[in-house]
TORTI-494427 format. One record per residue: residue in three letters; y, x, z of N, C-alpha, C, O in turn. Coordinates in steps of 0.001 Angstrom, whole numbers, padded with zeros to 6 digits, always signed. Layout:
// residues N
AlaYXZYXZYXZYXZ
...
***
This chain:
// residues 287
Met-005429-037330-030917-005828-036175-031592-006252-035225-030363-005625-035035-029321
Gln-007351-034738-030722-007816-033557-029619-008210-032646-030227-008953-032871-031181
Tyr-007890-031449-029925-008724-030344-030199-010092-029565-029412-010045-029106-028271
Ile-011041-029549-030122-012020-029254-029060-012347-027879-029602-012794-027798-030747
Ile-012145-026693-028807-012465-025296-028798-013523-024795-028453-013769-025135-027296
Tyr-014566-023914-029024-015740-023689-028602-015449-022163-028714-014823-021666-029650
Cys-016008-021422-027587-015536-019958-027617-017036-019392-026912-017792-019872-026067
Asp-017042-018137-027711-018409-017276-027332-017707-015918-027099-016507-015842-027365
Glu-018337-014892-026645-018068-013484-026524-019505-012683-027172-020562-013271-027401
Ser-019303-011490-027354-020261-010521-027419-020493-009420-026965-020611-009301-025746
Val-020652-008060-028008-020874-006943-027097-019339-006383-026484-018265-006431-027085
Lys-019544-005946-025370-018193-005414-024628-018056-004150-024756-016960-003658-024489
Asn-019242-003244-025238-018942-001710-025537-019545-001502-026699-020746-001767-026652
Gly-019041-001012-028041-019809-000851-029057-019159+000948-029654-018172+001592-029299
Glu-020053+001195-030475-019927+002465-030955-018425+002774-031735-017796+003827-031638
Tyr-018130+001885-032322-016587+001568-032581-015460+000656-032447-014265+000892-032624
Tyr-016063-000470-032090-015440-001650-031691-015638-002681-030658-016501-003530-030880
Ser-015007-002730-029631-015717-003480-028520-014913-004849-028089-013826-005050-028631
Asn-015217-005425-027508-014652-006491-026707-014588-007557-027662-013436-007917-027904
Phe-015545-008197-028307-015699-009322-029086-015752-010651-028644-016534-011233-027892
Tyr-014675-011040-029318-014651-012747-028996-014712-013433-030243-014396-012976-031342
Gly-015304-014986-029882-014927-015750-031251-014500-017004-030885-014637-017352-029712
Gly-013870-017937-031914-013677-019178-031391-013990-020409-032456-013906-020173-033661
Ala-014254-021367-032111-014496-022396-033545-013518-023779-032986-013859-024349-031950
Leu-012518-024160-033620-011583-025069-033319-012163-026367-034130-012537-026252-035297
Val-012210-027589-033439-012687-028827-034447-011722-029633-033968-011569-029870-032770
Arg-010924-030158-035022-010503-031513-034594-011161-032803-034173-012211-033189-034686
Ser-010496-033483-033191-011585-034742-032817-011614-035471-034040-012714-036009-034164
Ile-010861-035702-034978-011307-036766-036256-012297-036267-036946-012988-037134-037480
His-012726-034829-037191-013498-034514-037611-014966-033772-037162-015788-033143-037829
Leu-014910-034151-035672-015708-033770-034673-017420-034277-035330-018347-033633-035820
Gln-017261-035359-035103-018451-035998-035279-019403-036079-036768-020582-036397-036928
Glu-018182-035578-037913-018796-035345-039035-019503-033876-039181-020521-033603-039817
Val-018592-032931-038338-018974-031430-038324-020479-031491-037827-021442-031006-038421
Lys-020502-032325-036365-021962-031817-035991-023302-032596-036526-024475-032367-036230
Thr-022758-033598-037414-023858-034243-037850-024310-033642-039159-025463-033845-039539
Ile-023477-032920-039866-023523-032185-040962-024404-030857-040697-025349-030487-041394
Leu-023918-030240-039589-024894-029197-038732-026412-029528-038340-027464-028890-038362
Glu-026127-030509-038060-027505-030835-036979-028408-031275-037847-029592-030972-037699
Asn-027834-032335-039256-028834-032481-040234-029269-031340-041123-030381-031441-041642
Lys-028540-030270-041364-028881-028799-042000-029827-028735-041246-030945-029039-041664
Ile-029640-028347-040010-031264-027801-039000-031998-028326-038767-032991-027804-038259
Ser-031914-029765-039027-033477-030382-039095-033943-030282-040645-035136-030144-040915
Glu-033050-030349-041546-033601-030165-042925-034355-028925-043114-035298-028925-043905
Leu-034015-027797-042424-034331-026603-042735-035579-026216-041565-036190-025148-041533
Asn-035739-027180-040791-036621-026774-039851-036583-025700-039034-037633-025226-038601
Ile-035553-025257-038766-035124-024368-037860-035600-024583-036383-034872-025365-035771
Asn-036590-024103-035705-036750-024962-034316-035811-023650-033354-035290-022582-033676
Gly-035925-024273-032300-034940-023502-031174-033497-023242-031898-032999-023609-032962
Glu-032988-022281-030602-031507-021974-030918-030852-021011-031858-031162-019822-031934
Val-030025-021538-032493-029459-020588-033540-028656-019374-033021-027508-019525-032605
Lys-029159-018382-033043-028845-017206-032536-028665-015747-033587-029687-015554-034246
Trp-027782-014934-033783-027839-013737-034563-028597-012801-034091-028723-011783-034771
Gln-029283-012908-032824-030234-011967-032104-031657-012460-032966-032585-011739-033332
Lys-031507-013761-033132-032748-014284-033809-033099-014083-035767-034068-014531-036381
Val-032361-013569-036117-032277-013263-037646-033448-012757-037835-033697-011857-037034
Thr-034403-013019-038703-035351-012286-039392-035573-012233-040824-034813-012896-041530
Ala-036510-011537-041375-036699-011474-042791-037326-012980-042811-036801-013623-043720
Asn-037963-013479-042328-038760-014972-042582-037783-016002-042705-037752-016853-043593
Tyr-036825-015843-041563-035790-016837-041744-034241-016640-042251-033256-017311-041943
Leu-034336-015525-043113-033266-015468-043739-032706-016502-044619-031626-017038-044369
Glu-033387-016777-045598-032856-018103-046270-032607-018955-045648-031468-019398-045793
Lys-033465-019592-044699-033018-020510-043848-031419-020593-043227-030557-021472-043206
Tyr-031508-019239-042753-030164-018760-042127-028903-018935-043321-027856-019532-043072
Lys-029091-018553-044120-028000-018382-045588-027694-019887-046003-026537-020137-046343
Ser-028538-020806-046003-028540-022191-046260-027573-023083-045004-026778-023986-045265
Leu-027870-022588-043715-026796-022804-042614-025673-022353-043051-024747-023158-043157
Val-025420-020657-043494-024246-020151-043460-023425-021059-044558-022222-021281-044423
Asp-024278-021613-045772-023499-022174-046604-022662-023443-046163-021471-023667-046380
Ala-023795-024387-045339-023057-025712-044499-021627-025379-043850-020572-025985-044036
Val-021895-024123-042940-020724-023719-041893-019411-023628-043225-018569-024524-043183
Phe-019328-022943-043947-018443-022257-044616-017776-023451-045559-016582-023459-045860
Asp-018565-024280-045903-018103-025272-046778-017390-026248-045796-016933-027221-046397
Leu-017206-026260-044697-016421-027081-043389-015359-026050-043130-014244-026443-042789
Val-015594-024820-043256-014513-024099-043135-013274-024230-044033-012079-024323-043752
Lys-014011-024205-045336-013196-024281-046564-012655-025434-046304-011479-025197-046029
Gln-012871-026623-046232-012575-027758-046136-011309-027785-044804-010620-028789-044624
Asp-011188-026749-044108-010442-026899-042882-010793-027733-041641-009957-028135-040832
Lys-012021-027935-041578-012494-029279-040785-013106-028172-039522-013205-028654-038394
Ile-013488-026770-039719-013462-025857-038761-012682-024647-038889-012432-024160-039992
Lys-012234-024076-037650-011275-023151-037593-012176-022150-037123-013084-022426-036339
Ile-011949-020872-037614-012930-019784-036857-012172-018619-036732-011552-018169-037695
Arg-012163-018023-035492-011118-016776-035043-012335-015921-034383-013218-016308-033618
Ile-012097-014661-034917-012725-013593-034425-011527-012286-033648-010462-011940-034158
Met-011988-011872-032596-011197-010620-031809-012161-009722-031279-013258-009978-030784
Phe-011418-008303-031507-012172-007319-031033-010991-006048-030754-009788-006038-031014
Thr-011655-005255-030273-010783-004007-030341-011411-002931-030752-012634-002977-030880
His-010630-001649-031063-011276-000459-031820-010971+000694-030609-009994+000619-029864
Asn-011799+001574-030562-012416+002347-029371-011244+003584-029881-011280+004585-029166
Ala-010387+003618-030840-009898+004668-031181-008487+004725-030197-007700+005662-030062
Phe-008470+003470-029612-007066+003335-028505-007465+002850-027360-008285+001933-027347
Ile-006974+003359-026245-007289+003220-024825-006066+002621-024445-004987+003070-024832
Pro-006206+001313-023469-004804+000647-022910-004670+001734-021508-005653+002062-020844
Val-002970+002296-021166-002690+002659-020114-001875+002284-019585-001113+001563-020229
Gly-001562+002543-018143-000478+001744-017185-001384+000575-016714-000783-000451-016398
Leu-002843+000569-016611-003579-001010-015901-003479-000503-014584-003565+000654-014174
Thr-003259-001696-013923-003916-001880-012594-005413-002034-011877-006241-002719-012478
Lys-005643-001652-011093-007108-001632-010831-007689-002944-010983-008809-003160-011447
Glu-006655-004039-010461-006925-005314-010925-007322-005721-012521-008369-006224-012930
Gln-006257-005372-013183-006437-005443-014359-007465-004811-015054-007912-005344-016069
Arg-007860-003855-014690-009245-002995-015466-010604-003878-014641-011597-004150-015315
Asp-010555-004192-013493-011783-004989-013093-011873-006441-013632-012914-007093-013543
Asn-010533-007005-014296-010547-008263-015035-010307-008128-016278-009674-008999-016874
Glu-010722-007117-016847-010164-006874-018430-011039-007957-019208-010712-008446-020289
Tyr-012134-008244-018538-013042-009086-019698-011981-010643-019522-011523-011129-020556
Phe-011802-011036-018719-011199-012248-018488-009340-012392-019177-008760-013400-019579
Leu-008953-011291-019100-007532-010908-019673-007542-010842-020936-006509-011034-021579
Leu-008553-010598-021437-008795-010632-023102-009237-011925-023364-008626-012662-024138
Tyr-010418-012314-022682-010260-013834-023192-009341-014665-023301-009186-015312-024337
Tyr-008445-014811-022073-007460-015250-022032-006490-015018-023146-006053-016066-023623
Gln-006076-013999-023642-005388-013884-024747-005992-014199-025810-005190-014555-026673
Phe-007191-014231-026179-007670-014928-027211-007237-016162-027302-006369-016580-028068
Phe-007988-016889-026330-008037-018434-026133-006144-018859-026522-005735-019729-027291
Lys-005245-017792-025591-003947-018451-026118-003233-018234-027107-002160-018799-027316
His-003839-017249-027945-002705-016836-029394-003553-016952-030622-003061-017213-031720
Ala-005120-016712-030384-005885-016526-031753-005673-017618-032728-005601-017413-033940
Phe-005580-018731-032201-005770-020413-033301-004050-020691-033707-003734-021687-034357
Gly-002962-019624-033207-001602-020017-033336-001515-021544-032958-001487-022385-033856
Leu-001474-021892-031661-001629-023115-031425-000074-023844-031221+000288-025004-031023
Lys+000508-022778-031349+002069-022972-031019+002514-023540-031990+003558-024177-031847
Tyr+001864-023489-033286+002530-023668-034515+001391-025278-035117+001315-025796-036231
Ser+000753-025597-033926-000556-026720-034687-000221-027819-034797-000885-028650-035418
Asn+001044-028105-034135+001373-029816-034118+002628-030024-034910+003629-029441-034495
Thr+002722-030695-035886+004039-031049-036436+004225-032579-036218+005256-033016-036729
Thr+003473-033452-035591+003568-034722-035524+004295-035405-034423+004746-036550-034455
Gly+004358-034386-033253+005186-034798-032091+004511-035719-031221+005016-036175-030194
Glu+003438-035967-031619+002754-036509-030782+001847-035816-029486+001303-034804-029926
Pro+001536-036014-028154+000656-035484-027519-000682-035185-028355-001277-035934-029130
Ile-001025-033669-027911-002701-033659-028450-002875-032720-026883-002281-031887-026199
Ser-004393-033711-026933-005255-032827-025819-006256-031662-026071-006868-031605-027138
Ile-006399-030876-025244-007616-029839-025778-008697-029780-024586-008443-029752-023381
Tyr-010024-029767-025231-010902-029665-024652-011759-028063-025281-012288-027814-026364
Pro-011528-027049-023755-012354-026112-023982-013781-025830-024050-014317-026340-023066
Phe-014580-025264-024758-016118-025383-024285-016119-023382-024545-015903-022790-025603
Phe-016417-022818-023272-016580-021584-022812-018194-021636-022999-018832-022508-022409
Asp-018851-020673-023841-020170-020034-023769-020545-019420-022062-019797-018551-021615
Gln-021608-019881-021273-021246-019666-020191-020804-018158-019743-021249-017081-020139
Leu-019667-018468-018681-019295-017102-018334-020246-016370-017233-021038-016886-016444
Pro-019903-014968-017438-021145-014203-016985-020821-013593-015560-021615-012779-015089
Asp-019464-014025-014720-019182-013311-013719-019377-014115-012471-020202-015018-012614
Thr-018908-014037-011450-019112-014742-010099-017999-016378-010618-017180-016579-011515
Lys-018547-017198-009525-018240-018257-009588-016900-018270-009506-016292-019050-010240
Glu-016168-017405-008594-014746-017209-007962-013817-016918-009174-012753-017423-009532
Lys-014655-015845-009716-013866-015136-011103-013751-016370-011945-012667-016921-012135
Asn-014902-016802-012456-015096-017798-013415-013952-019104-013070-013230-019632-013917
Gln-013995-019374-011936-012841-020559-011623-011623-020146-011755-010779-020828-012336
Lys-011292-018634-011083-009968-018399-011620-009472-018450-012996-008351-018912-013210
Phe-010285-017972-014045-010194-017922-015309-010001-019139-015850-009184-019159-016770
Lys-010494-020134-015564-010207-021606-015984-009120-022184-015687-008534-022999-016399
Asp-008603-021588-014039-007328-022105-013710-006391-021409-014415-005254-021879-014376
Tyr-006599-020213-015179-005244-019792-015846-005353-020549-017453-004327-020919-018025
Ile-006491-020687-017968-006349-021193-019087-006116-022871-018660-005959-023485-019716
Phe-006051-023684-017631-005472-025035-017239-004203-024762-017376-003545-025456-018151
Asn-003677-023854-016763-002157-023848-016729-001109-023146-017726+000095-022935-017586
Leu-002246-022773-019089-001212-022814-020259-000547-023992-020520+000505-023714-021096
Gln-000657-025026-020383-000130-026319-020394+001179-026233-020152+001997-026816-020863
Tyr+001552-025413-019006+002785-025342-018484+003864-024383-019053+005040-024219-018729
Gln+003028-023755-020086+004169-022452-020700+004736-023312-021549+004234-024378-021907
Asp+006137-022726-022001+007057-023204-023089+006283-023855-024340+006227-025008-024766
Phe+005681-022578-024774+005132-022775-026115+003632-023930-026189+003098-024390-027198
Phe+003326-024106-024988+002309-025356-025107+003016-026686-024774+002571-027764-025170
Lys+004089-026575-024059+004785-027871-024059+005737-028015-025177+006013-029134-025610
Asp+006203-027042-025619+006857-027374-027159+006118-028066-028336+006627-028874-029113
Ala+004900-027644-028345+003854-028248-029033+003121-029469-028476+002087-029983-028904
Asn+003912-029842-027377+003112-031068-026749+001549-031199-026772+000868-032132-027197
Leu+001141-029942-026165-000217-029933-025795-000794-029675-024670-000479-028610-024139
Phe-001558-030344-024142-002127-030504-022980-003751-030549-022677-004604-030665-023557
Ile-004026-030428-021192-005140-030362-020924-005259-031216-019753-004552-031083-018753
His-006423-032346-019934-006150-033519-018863-006525-033031-017549-005958-033620-016629
Ser-007275-032174-017243-007956-031781-016095-008672-030433-016117-008998-029852-017152
Lys-008881-030004-014910-009936-028558-015047-011219-028993-015026-012036-028072-015054
Asp-011709-030177-014982-013052-030608-015269-013318-030687-016970-014476-030779-017378
Asp-012304-030648-017810-012733-030635-019206-012462-029258-019762-012241-029010-020948
Ile-012514-028176-018524-012831-026770-019355-014340-026653-018872-014654-026569-017684
Ala-015309-026656-020017-016401-026343-019486-017038-025042-019740-016642-024152-020492
Glu-018059-025068-019017-019083-023945-019336-020181-024480-020294-021092-025027-019673
Ala-020296-024472-021282-021277-024933-022441-022442-024167-022126-022434-023054-021600
Val-023464-024837-022484-024977-024345-022652-025292-024084-024337-025753-025015-024998
Ser-025110-023232-024742-024946-023540-026151-026507-023984-027022-026555-024234-028226
His-027200-023993-026470-028582-024684-027003-028272-026082-027374-028664-026612-028414
His-027385-026778-026266-026843-028168-026792-025564-028292-027753-025137-029441-027866
His-024905-027321-028442-023832-027393-028796-024196-026306-030230-024329-025089-030097
Ile-024329-027118-031730-024607-026433-032698-023266-025566-033343-023315-024626-034137
Ile-022282-026085-032845-020790-025223-033391-020792-024193-032707-020191-023217-033156
Leu-021272-024128-031787-021127-022722-030735-022599-021688-031011-022650-020485-030751
Gln-023521-022368-031489-024593-021568-031834-024023-020708-033479-024085-019514-033773
Cys-023526-021806-034230-023128-021072-035686-021850-020226-035438-021462-019405-036268
Leu-021274-020436-034378-019858-019263-034047-020757-018258-033593-020306-017175-033967
Asp-021731-018123-033013-022599-017024-032292-022993-016071-033766-023076-014851-033625
Leu-023173-016542-034836-024074-016273-036020-023009-015239-036554-023142-014077-036937
Ile-021923-016049-036448-021014-015105-037086-019884-014170-036826-019185-013522-037605
Leu-019888-014290-035259-019464-013278-034366-020374-012167-034548-020029-011049-034930
Gly-021979-012656-034151-022800-011539-034154-022863-010624-035516-023191-009440-035434
Ser-022609-011089-036475-022678-010604-037903-021521-009454-037813-021684-008288-038171
Met-020457-009942-037328-019041-008781-037428-019253-007839-036416-018694-006753-036569
Glu-019851-007989-035543-020148-006899-034595-021099-005715-035033-020956-004495-034946
Phe-022273-006619-035611-023392-005700-036274-022748-004911-037243-022995-003705-037229
Arg-021854-005427-038209-021499-004330-039425-020235-003329-038809-020145-002111-038965
Leu-019489-004042-038217-018076-003183-037547-018918-002064-036703-018443-000931-036794
Asn-019919-002177-036016-020503-001066-035514-021512-000533-035926-022199+000207-035222
Glu-021779-000828-037178-022886+000239-038346-023958-000074-037828-024685+000920-037811
Lys-024568-001171-037279-025838-001404-036719-026782-001568-038082-027983-001296-038062
His-026140-002010-039179-027118-002049-040538-027658-000589-040806-028623-000423-041552
Lys-027014+000474-040181-027603+001422-040386-028569+002226-039364-028741+003445-039343
Ala-029147+001272-038539-029785+001814-037370-031518+001897-038006-031943+001227-038947
Lys-032036+002560-037470-033435+003177-037580-034311+003381-036172-034016+003926-035108
Pro-035754+002570-036725-036528+002690-035266-036804+004223-034815-037356+004941-035649
Lys-036515+004689-033756-036990+006060-033449-038033+006535-033852-039057+005896-033614
Gly-038124+007712-034536-039167+008319-035306-039252+007862-036458-039946+008569-037188
Gln-038741+006768-037035-038943+006486-038432-037702+006898-039308-036560+007190-038952
Arg-038226+006839-040474-037348+007171-041936-036570+006151-042419-035420+006383-042793
Asn-037034+005077-042460-036557+003523-042624-036321+002598-041784-036811+002434-040667
Arg-035380+001850-042469-034819+001015-041646-035450-000291-040982-036228-000647-041867
Gly-035546-001016-040168-036619-002021-039820-036462-002994-040596-035421-002970-041253
Lys-037335-004085-040786-037283-005273-041506-036181-006243-041046-035442-006781-041870
Arg-036077-006462-039726-034934-007380-039253-033613-006595-039530-032744-007322-040011
Thr-033281-005426-039367-032150-004653-039463-031916-004946-041275-030756-005217-041586
Ile-032534-004917-041960-032157-005202-043348-031737-006712-043580-030865-007050-044381
Ala-032471-007585-042777-032436-008959-042868-030747-009334-042443-029937-010048-043034
Lys-030617-008560-041219-029330-008873-040695-027900-008673-041849-026904-009334-042142
Glu-028705-006928-042383-027519-006884-043032-027372-007785-044474-026280-007822-045041
Lys-028073-008215-044800-028174-009226-045812-027467-010340-045661-026602-010716-046452
Leu-027843-010986-044516-026959-012371-043966-025934-012126-043557-025187-013103-043517
Tyr-025360-010841-043072-023669-010375-042791-023330-010285-044335-022412-011105-044337
Lys-023422-009890-045575-023094-009929-046764-022588-011120-047010-021454-011257-047471
Tyr-023305-012022-046754-023780-013331-047279-022726-014061-046616-022145-014935-047259
Ile-022358-013796-045271-021499-014238-044768-019757-013713-045439-018757-014345-045781
Asn-020037-012577-045388-018752-011842-045855-018190-012508-047158-017116-013091-047306
Ala-019341-012239-048198-018989-013010-049550-018526-014527-049461-017901-014978-050421
His-018854-015530-048120-018072-016694-048334-016588-016176-047771-015619-016468-048472
Ile-016373-015468-046618-014873-014913-046243-014024-014609-047705-012927-015071-048019
Arg-014727-013858-048340-013967-013170-049753-013614-014179-050370-012594-014096-051055
Glu-014416-015541-050306-014072-016737-051569-012746-017104-050952-011813-017380-051706
Ile-012574-017133-049566-011088-017432-048799-010045-016651-049456-009113-016967-050196
Tyr-010537-015345-048896-009497-014278-049044-009980-013075-049752-010316-012098-049083
Pro-010062-013047-051293-010318-011687-051520-009953-010340-051332-008858-009857-051619
His-011077-009656-050756-010705-008275-050486-010469-008323-049361-009639-007450-049107
Phe-010876-009146-048078-010731-009424-046940-011138-008211-046162-012082-007635-046703
Asn-010748-007688-045141-011080-006593-044400-011128-007133-043165-010247-007747-042562
Ile-012718-006734-042686-013027-007148-041574-012698-006443-040278-012651-006965-039164
Gly-012508-005353-040546-011958-004545-039413-010407-004363-039018-010116-003574-038119
Glu-009407-005101-039696-008072-005238-039362-007802-006769-039263-008393-007671-039855
Ser-006684-006861-038300-006146-008229-038169-005752-009091-039757-005442-008406-040732
Thr-005797-010280-039833-005775-010708-041283-004546-011054-041064-004149-011601-040035
Gly-003616-010636-042397-002232-010916-042386-001546-012106-042474-002125-013026-043051
Lys-000430-012298-042028-000136-013799-042066+000959-014352-043394+001833-015216-043465
Gln+000410-013407-044298+001349-013604-045665+002500-014145-045234+002430-015318-044868
Asp+003649-013551-045174+005022-013690-044559+005325-015190-044164+006405-015725-044416
Asp+004267-015828-043517+004284-017186-042825+003774-017036-041439+002554-016908-041343
Val+004484-017029-040335+003814-016746-038954+003091-018050-038748+002258-018035-037841
Glu+003255-019247-039456+002318-020564-039168+001100-020478-039878+000296-021410-039848
Asn+000906-019496-040479-000327-019248-040771-001684-018579-040123-002831-018344-040504
Leu-000839-018392-038834-001917-018160-037867-002513-019591-037235-003472-019504-036468
Trp-002119-020520-037455-002876-021679-037392-003244-022333-038525-004342-022890-038517
Lys-002559-022387-039506-003097-022923-040997-004217-022225-041658-004794-022882-042525
His-004610-021127-041447-005906-020315-042148-006735-020819-041380-006517-020851-040169
Pro-008068-021413-042031-009059-021869-041538-009961-020567-040909-010889-020876-040161
Tyr-009767-019382-041134-010468-018230-040815-009590-017162-040512-008718-017016-041368
Arg-009554-016493-039712-008857-015063-039511-009737-014244-038258-010526-014741-037454
His-009270-012698-038408-009658-011727-037718-008450-011492-036634-007309-011950-036574
Trp-008798-011060-036241-007497-010059-034825-008118-009152-034122-008966-009308-033244
Lys-007406-007669-034781-007810-006568-034174-006783-006288-032935-005721-005693-033115
Phe-007193-006764-031686-006054-006370-030415-006173-005460-030113-007248-004955-029789
Ala-004849-004808-030115-004243-003616-029496-003532-003837-028272-002952-004899-028047
Pro-003560-002704-027332-002752-002949-026255-001549-002641-026653-001577-001955-027674
Gly-000401-002893-026222+000961-002720-026381+001309-001293-025654+002111-000543-026211
Asn+000699-000913-024392+000742+000418-024294-000562+001043-024036-001442+000738-023231
Arg-000475+002119-025024-001734+002628-025592-001655+004099-026020-000619+004594-026464
Val-002991+004882-025837-003161+006197-026266-004064+006155-027118-004802+005189-027311
Glu-004086+007268-027743-005276+007613-028687-006191+008415-027754-006027+009297-026910
Asn-007536+007527-028421-008968+007793-027497-009168+009389-028012-009592+009439-029167
Lys-009000+010371-027536-008946+011492-027935-010770+012126-028130-011062+012996-028950
Gln-011645+011555-027327-012969+011732-027297-013773+010925-028365-014745+011237-029053
Tyr-013094+009872-028276-013403+009065-029848-013139+009839-031302-013971+010124-032162
Val-011689+010086-031287-011397+010628-032523-012198+011825-032755-012908+011818-033761
Ser-012207+012906-031959-013178+014041-032028-014257+013643-032511-014465+014043-033656
Lys-015132+012911-032004-016653+012309-032222-016522+011580-033395-017614+011439-033946
His-015537+011031-034022-015737+010687-035416-014791+010806-036695-014725+010197-037762
Lys-014051+011917-036082-013304+012521-037046-013750+012800-038493-012972+012586-039423
Lys-014531+013100-038620-015163+013741-039818-015884+012583-040841-016049+012652-042059
Met-016264+011462-039864-016680+010157-040887-015667+008988-041013-015821+008003-041734
Gly-014302+009317-039972-013066+008423-040011-013813+007338-039130-014930+007400-038616
Pro-012614+006055-039102-012946+005062-038539-013735+003907-039106-013273+003504-040174
Ala-014587+003398-038758-015188+002353-039057-014686+001114-039477-014876+000168-038713
Ile-014145+000935-040424-013525+000006-041103-013773-000708-042617-013196-000409-043663
Pro-014626-001561-042450-015389-001976-043683-014469-002725-044754-013826-003590-044159
Thr-014258-002710-045737-013782-003359-046557-014271-004694-046977-013690-005313-047869
***
């Protein structure tokens, strides 16, 4: 058995929510089936070029809805596990060193990869399971990118990885993927982008000097609602702005096919500037 984990990141500084990370995990026994289904759907829909949230338009809306149907059919069958993580601007971390502040992007990415899928609860067979991470191209220096990969590789030496009998063969198995070549990564971008769009209330945006929203904004809102409707078929009353509940079973961190994680630093204070600015409208937490 192998776990192939595709990871992506989105907006770092949003109006309400920031530091968006997403992941899609596929077991090796399902990988070829998943890729074939999604690639065939792309071909059937005659979608040219890379699938991306930023490419959503009124003309492509129905095609993207059909693709979302295919993705969530696989999610509901637990052949793809999706995880989304973000932070809320109402809280700011305190007590960080300069190095921690400088490396915030990678430190949060590390926490996401380590915890979001509940990997420590994933292996009930006792047999060894290898992990193959695919990160969308990392944006920093070659040195910082490599240091991050080293931390990911060294996860296998931590107790919870060893107890679950998880390992990574070599550092070469930690790839920086070109999303154009990975349909699962492209579909992840679609879901991650839709959540950032709605949580930061971009559905309300209007072109400068205009009274009405643009056609692309309206199309994106419709696609977000379509994605959210699929999620609510799995979890009625799903709140995209909060961490998904564990329903009294910590192993649901792994078992659930779809989850959100509102990451909150342990040592934090209220962001008074944020609270003052938004106190009349309240926090942006759509249900």
